[in-house]
PASE-624938 format. One line per field, with one value per residue: z, x, y of N, C-alpha, C in turn. Coordinates in pm, whole numbers, plus 50000, padded with zeros to 5 digits. Example, Ala and Ser with C-alpha at 12.3 -4.5 7.8 and 13.67 -1.06 7.14 Angstrom:
BEGIN
nc3 = c(50780, 50708)
nc1 = c(51319, 51285)
nc2 = c(49431, 49775)
cac3 = c(50780, 50714)
cac1 = c(51230, 51367)
cac2 = c(49550, 49894)
cc3 = c(50780, 50787)
cc1 = c(51320, 51290)
cc2 = c(49670, 50003)
***
This chain:
BEGIN
nc3 = c(75666, 75942, 76229, 76305, 76548, 76894, 76988, 76826, 76875, 76758, 76796, 76697, 76662, 76610, 76713, 76979, 77049, 77065, 77257, 77189, 77146, 76858, 76755, 76528, 76279, 75982, 75703, 75456, 75184, 75060, 74758, 74726, 74768, 75064, 75180, 75192, 75426, 75594, 75607, 75740, 75986, 76076, 76100, 76302, 76514, 76552, 76609, 76768, 76903, 76755, 76487, 76157, 75857, 75506, 75279, 74943, 74721, 74496, 74253, 74205, 74133, 73915, 73581, 73303, 73113, 73242, 73523, 73700, 73480, 73356, 73297, 73230, 73436, 73633, 73688, 73804, 74027, 74162, 74224, 74400, 74604, 74690, 74789, 74996, 75165, 75240, 75379, 75589, 75712, 75687, 75791, 75671, 75345, 75181, 74917, 74788, 74583, 74346, 74242, 73969, 73904, 73798, 73828, 73614, 73375, 73247, 73428, 73651, 73560, 73527, 73792, 73908, 73770, 73870, 74140, 74105, 74010, 74238, 74407, 74618, 74972, 75206, 75309, 75411, 75177, 75130, 75005, 74934, 74802, 74615, 74496, 74265, 74383, 74597, 74913, 74868, 74614, 74624, 74839, 74777, 74545, 74638, 74800, 74600, 74477, 74677, 74876, 75148, 75209, 75257, 75428, 75509, 75802, 75890, 75678, 75496, 75264)
nc1 = c(07574, 07548, 07335, 07041, 07100, 06995, 06942, 06998, 07156, 07169, 07374, 07418, 07582, 07375, 07151, 07228, 07232, 06965, 06896, 06789, 06791, 06820, 06631, 06669, 06719, 06881, 06886, 07115, 07123, 07384, 07558, 07446, 07120, 06935, 06765, 06409, 06351, 06566, 06516, 06270, 06353, 06519, 06323, 06163, 06348, 06379, 06128, 05918, 06132, 06309, 06283, 06257, 06437, 06508, 06770, 06771, 06913, 07194, 07153, 06888, 06860, 07004, 07093, 07236, 07190, 07212, 07192, 06884, 06748, 06538, 06566, 06516, 06655, 06685, 06418, 06344, 06511, 06405, 06152, 06224, 06333, 06110, 05960, 06132, 06122, 05855, 05843, 06021, 05877, 05945, 05968, 06080, 06210, 06500, 06619, 06915, 07074, 07338, 07612, 07591, 07330, 07186, 07092, 06942, 06662, 06607, 06707, 06557, 06303, 06344, 06392, 06145, 05990, 06102, 06026, 05751, 05722, 05790, 05572, 05274, 05195, 05274, 05528, 05754, 05901, 06229, 06454, 06790, 06995, 07301, 07605, 07546, 07313, 07220, 07083, 06898, 06801, 06725, 06542, 06286, 06226, 06201, 05976, 05788, 05780, 05668, 05812, 06046, 06326, 06657, 06963, 07310, 07389, 07640, 07802, 08012, 08036)
nc2 = c(25945, 26166, 26124, 26316, 26552, 26549, 26805, 27107, 27390, 27705, 27963, 28241, 28561, 28742, 28607, 28588, 28856, 28911, 28740, 28490, 28163, 27973, 27709, 27519, 27282, 27229, 27031, 26942, 26764, 26555, 26471, 26223, 26104, 26085, 25794, 25725, 25594, 25668, 25945, 25942, 25842, 26050, 26247, 26139, 26139, 26410, 26504, 26727, 26837, 26996, 27235, 27144, 27198, 27204, 27217, 27284, 27056, 27096, 26955, 26985, 27241, 27316, 27225, 27041, 27226, 27466, 27701, 27679, 27586, 27361, 27010, 26660, 26523, 26720, 26775, 26529, 26533, 26754, 26656, 26447, 26601, 26746, 26532, 26451, 26676, 26664, 26416, 26467, 26661, 26923, 27253, 27470, 27527, 27573, 27753, 27800, 28007, 28024, 28239, 28243, 28283, 28556, 28907, 28981, 29004, 28754, 28556, 28625, 28553, 28278, 28204, 28267, 28080, 27841, 27860, 27852, 27591, 27453, 27493, 27455, 27501, 27394, 27409, 27663, 27857, 27957, 28186, 28213, 28420, 28478, 28633, 28891, 28975, 29197, 29304, 29511, 29461, 29191, 29152, 29292, 29148, 28886, 28920, 28979, 28730, 28586, 28458, 28397, 28607, 28521, 28586, 28625, 28764, 28825, 28848, 29055, 29322)
cac3 = c(75720, 76086, 76270, 76351, 76692, 76975, 76985, 76759, 76916, 76678, 76874, 76618, 76730, 76599, 76808, 77112, 77072, 77101, 77358, 77137, 77083, 76748, 76760, 76391, 76213, 75839, 75640, 75316, 75132, 74977, 74622, 74736, 74833, 75171, 75152, 75265, 75561, 75668, 75631, 75845, 76113, 76116, 76142, 76433, 76614, 76573, 76637, 76891, 76964, 76669, 76363, 76048, 75728, 75406, 75177, 74814, 74667, 74368, 74139, 74184, 74099, 73791, 73491, 73202, 73037, 73320, 73648, 73698, 73350, 73380, 73207, 73296, 73560, 73732, 73725, 73896, 74152, 74231, 74279, 74517, 74709, 74743, 74869, 75118, 75251, 75295, 75477, 75706, 75772, 75693, 75796, 75576, 75234, 75145, 74783, 74789, 74446, 74333, 74176, 73827, 73889, 73800, 73855, 73487, 73356, 73214, 73549, 73736, 73508, 73559, 73935, 73930, 73720, 73966, 74257, 74063, 74003, 74374, 74439, 74752, 75082, 75330, 75355, 75384, 75084, 75166, 74898, 74979, 74683, 74630, 74378, 74245, 74453, 74728, 74985, 74808, 74498, 74656, 74932, 74710, 74450, 74717, 74837, 74479, 74454, 74790, 74954, 75242, 75167, 75360, 75406, 75617, 75862, 75919, 75553, 75465, 75121)
cac1 = c(07539, 07523, 07196, 07001, 07125, 06876, 06918, 07098, 07140, 07244, 07391, 07490, 07581, 07242, 07062, 07272, 07191, 06824, 06881, 06698, 06859, 06740, 06622, 06639, 06818, 06860, 06960, 07152, 07168, 07504, 07525, 07357, 06995, 06899, 06646, 06288, 06365, 06656, 06446, 06169, 06426, 06557, 06202, 06124, 06444, 06363, 05988, 05891, 06255, 06362, 06214, 06341, 06440, 06583, 06834, 06754, 07045, 07233, 07099, 06751, 06861, 07079, 07102, 07340, 07154, 07250, 07117, 06739, 06695, 06495, 06572, 06456, 06728, 06653, 06278, 06344, 06574, 06309, 06048, 06282, 06348, 05976, 05925, 06213, 06067, 05728, 05872, 06081, 05787, 06028, 05895, 06146, 06288, 06591, 06678, 07036, 07122, 07479, 07636, 07558, 07193, 07209, 06978, 06877, 06525, 06601, 06723, 06440, 06195, 06376, 06373, 06000, 05942, 06143, 05939, 05620, 05726, 05791, 05429, 05230, 05212, 05301, 05662, 05790, 06012, 06326, 06552, 06917, 07073, 07441, 07651, 07505, 07188, 07230, 06954, 06807, 06739, 06669, 06428, 06158, 06196, 06151, 05838, 05708, 05765, 05596, 05902, 06130, 06463, 06755, 07095, 07405, 07409, 07781, 07873, 08037, 08063)
cac2 = c(26074, 26162, 26137, 26449, 26559, 26572, 26950, 27188, 27529, 27800, 28084, 28339, 28690, 28803, 28539, 28625, 28995, 28911, 28635, 28388, 28049, 27922, 27563, 27479, 27199, 27227, 26922, 26963, 26635, 26557, 26428, 26107, 26139, 25992, 25714, 25764, 25536, 25756, 26070, 25918, 25828, 26185, 26317, 26083, 26186, 26554, 26538, 26801, 26889, 27101, 27263, 27096, 27264, 27129, 27298, 27219, 27018, 27157, 26881, 27029, 27384, 27338, 27110, 27057, 27347, 27583, 27718, 27697, 27543, 27224, 26897, 26544, 26492, 26822, 26750, 26416, 26578, 26841, 26569, 26380, 26702, 26771, 26415, 26454, 26781, 26614, 26311, 26532, 26759, 27043, 27379, 27559, 27473, 27682, 27753, 27884, 28019, 28062, 28368, 28237, 28332, 28701, 28994, 29015, 28958, 28611, 28477, 28652, 28469, 28138, 28188, 28264, 27951, 27738, 27874, 27803, 27444, 27398, 27492, 27416, 27595, 27322, 27447, 27801, 27861, 28060, 28205, 28271, 28451, 28519, 28706, 29029, 29003, 29260, 29304, 29609, 29397, 29059, 29158, 29317, 29042, 28774, 28955, 28963, 28586, 28526, 28374, 28471, 28636, 28485, 28644, 28604, 28897, 28846, 28867, 29194, 29346)
cc3 = c(75869, 76115, 76311, 76501, 76768, 76977, 76911, 76796, 76827, 76759, 76794, 76696, 76724, 76699, 76950, 77146, 77115, 77208, 77315, 77077, 76976, 76748, 76624, 76341, 76066, 75780, 75497, 75265, 75048, 74838, 74623, 74816, 74943, 75134, 75234, 75408, 75650, 75702, 75741, 75982, 76164, 76169, 76279, 76544, 76649, 76621, 76772, 76956, 76885, 76550, 76250, 75924, 75633, 75305, 75046, 74758, 74529, 74248, 74110, 74148, 73969, 73710, 73396, 73116, 73110, 73446, 73622, 73565, 73359, 73263, 73286, 73430, 73669, 73778, 73829, 74031, 74231, 74295, 74404, 74634, 74773, 74832, 75002, 75215, 75316, 75403, 75605, 75781, 75785, 75696, 75692, 75468, 75180, 75005, 74786, 74646, 74445, 74255, 74026, 73799, 73908, 73824, 73729, 73471, 73325, 73340, 73649, 73692, 73542, 73708, 73969, 73882, 73815, 74088, 74225, 74054, 74142, 74422, 74585, 74858, 75213, 75388, 75325, 75296, 75115, 75053, 74954, 74856, 74716, 74504, 74377, 74323, 74590, 74788, 74921, 74685, 74537, 74741, 74861, 74609, 74522, 74759, 74718, 74449, 74566, 74873, 75053, 75183, 75283, 75324, 75527, 75679, 75891, 75793, 75525, 75317, 75106)
cc1 = c(07512, 07374, 07168, 07026, 06996, 06841, 07032, 07070, 07227, 07253, 07477, 07493, 07444, 07147, 07099, 07226, 07045, 06793, 06782, 06782, 06768, 06745, 06578, 06753, 06784, 06947, 06990, 07204, 07294, 07463, 07436, 07234, 06965, 06773, 06528, 06295, 06454, 06589, 06342, 06236, 06468, 06436, 06157, 06217, 06422, 06224, 05973, 06013, 06313, 06270, 06307, 06327, 06523, 06640, 06824, 06892, 07069, 07170, 06954, 06743, 06935, 07084, 07220, 07314, 07194, 07166, 06969, 06675, 06665, 06524, 06516, 06523, 06694, 06509, 06270, 06404, 06480, 06199, 06099, 06297, 06214, 05930, 06002, 06159, 05937, 05753, 05929, 05982, 05859, 05941, 05949, 06216, 06368, 06647, 06793, 07089, 07265, 07491, 07607, 07410, 07201, 07079, 06900, 06739, 06514, 06610, 06610, 06322, 06218, 06355, 06224, 05941, 05979, 06052, 05799, 05615, 05731, 05648, 05401, 05259, 05245, 05439, 05683, 05913, 06098, 06429, 06674, 07004, 07218, 07481, 07602, 07380, 07217, 07090, 06853, 06737, 06663, 06543, 06296, 06123, 06144, 06006, 05745, 05680, 05687, 05680, 05979, 06269, 06556, 06888, 07181, 07435, 07556, 07865, 07890, 08069, 08157)
cc2 = c(26062, 26175, 26280, 26454, 26588, 26719, 27016, 27332, 27613, 27927, 28179, 28470, 28758, 28739, 28577, 28767, 29002, 28807, 28528, 28275, 27992, 27770, 27512, 27392, 27197, 27117, 26960, 26830, 26651, 26512, 26304, 26146, 26039, 25915, 25763, 25711, 25624, 25888, 26054, 25907, 25965, 26261, 26269, 26133, 26332, 26593, 26606, 26863, 27005, 27121, 27222, 27182, 27181, 27227, 27220, 27183, 27080, 27087, 26920, 27177, 27414, 27209, 27131, 27181, 27475, 27595, 27746, 27659, 27393, 27132, 26779, 26514, 26593, 26809, 26637, 26455, 26669, 26757, 26495, 26477, 26735, 26655, 26416, 26559, 26735, 26509, 26372, 26620, 26892, 27168, 27476, 27479, 27589, 27659, 27852, 27890, 28069, 28192, 28363, 28267, 28483, 28777, 29031, 28955, 28809, 28526, 28504, 28565, 28322, 28109, 28180, 28131, 27837, 27740, 27823, 27651, 27382, 27386, 27458, 27520, 27523, 27351, 27594, 27801, 27983, 28067, 28276, 28298, 28482, 28596, 28850, 29070, 29065, 29270, 29398, 29553, 29270, 29066, 29188, 29207, 28918, 28798, 28935, 28815, 28516, 28432, 28461, 28492, 28602, 28549, 28613, 28740, 28927, 28868, 29016, 29207, 29461)
***
């Protein structure tokens, strides 16, 4: 994996419109989990230069049982993700759900349970839904869960 760059400037049209360069680097681990040593190195490289965030890897959001349904492997992956966020000192942890997480009551309950298992307040939990979750549904549900709702402002429907 590449090292965390000294500075990552995100200049999206939205950021440009407000003349605010966003100084945030978000790491999304691939299928292999970085070692604690690698995470510490990234944190040291970024310290004081950028705000770090971590995107929750797929292995911590789905199991053989389905999306947001915990089994032993998913529990272990969630624990590793929590450890990685702590080592990085991540300000944000992004849970990006796929379109197989629907707007129905069962998946709403599973999502609430996942958020509850994350626990803690040392990181700001950000939920980025996809699929059937339009902003009118996702935003109030995110508020109810006590998390931030993330969306792509350039995505058109």
